[in-house]
C-alpha angles and dihedrals in degrees: 000000000000116000135195116208117200124195112214113210111068094353109059095010130036092208119083114228096227086056095049088048090048090052089048094053093045099047096039094039095237124151092341094161090054091049091052090049094047092049094044093051101038108034090066086054090057089049091048086051091052091050088050092244095123131020124264091237090058094048097045099042090052090047092053097037094056099037089096087073084080090069100030114139096017120128115247088247092051089044087056092054089052088049090050090051095048090047098048104033100037119012108037093047086054097052110130110240094214094052091044088053089056089049090053092048090055091048090049087053092056093248121149108253117206129182109214118186146140084243118118108275096237089048093046089049089050090052091045092052090054088052096042092249114134099181116078132164112192141141109297119231125224112232127180126185091358092304131105110247094208090248133112120222114239132288102046107216096248133106111332088359089059088058090048092050091048092050091048091048091051092047091051093049092047085227124174106203124170096229090186091062095038132095138231126193117197138154106225151359093283087075096048092104089062091052 
C-alpha cells in the first residue's frame, strides 16, 4: 500500500488553525478570557524565538500544547460546533487548489491519503470529512465528563511528536505501507521528521 501524507497548516490550507480558532472565539464570544491568556502568554514566546532567545521547538511546542485552552470547558457537542465553524468558515475556503489537486490524484490512484497535523484530532477529522479524507492524525484532546479539559494528550502532533503519532496510527490500523514508495507533503523544515 502506498500512502500520501498531507500536512494542513501552510501546506494544504493557507490559514493557520490557531488563527481560525482565535477568530471564532472573538467573533462568537467564546472563551475570550482563555484566548486573551493564551495570546498573552504565548505571543511573547514567539517573539523570543524570533530574537533567538528560545528555541523554535520550545516556542512551537508550547504554542501547540496549550492551544486546547481555547476550547477548555466546552462540551464535546459544543466543541464540534466550533470545529464545524472553523472548517467551513476558515479552513476549507483557504484550501490551496494545487495541493488539493495532488490529494485528488493520490485518491484516484488508490493511494491511502492521510492528513497529519498538529490540529486537534476532531477538528482535523471534520476538515477531512469536507475533503473526502477519512484518515487523520492530529493532536488528541483530553475530555472528562463530556467536556474538554483544555489539555492535549501527549504527544502533541508536532515535530518528533508528529512522527510518534503517525507511527501509533499505523500500528493501530495494522497498516502495511511501503514508506519508500509513499509521499509526504509539508511546508517547512519543522515537518522534516515526518518525511
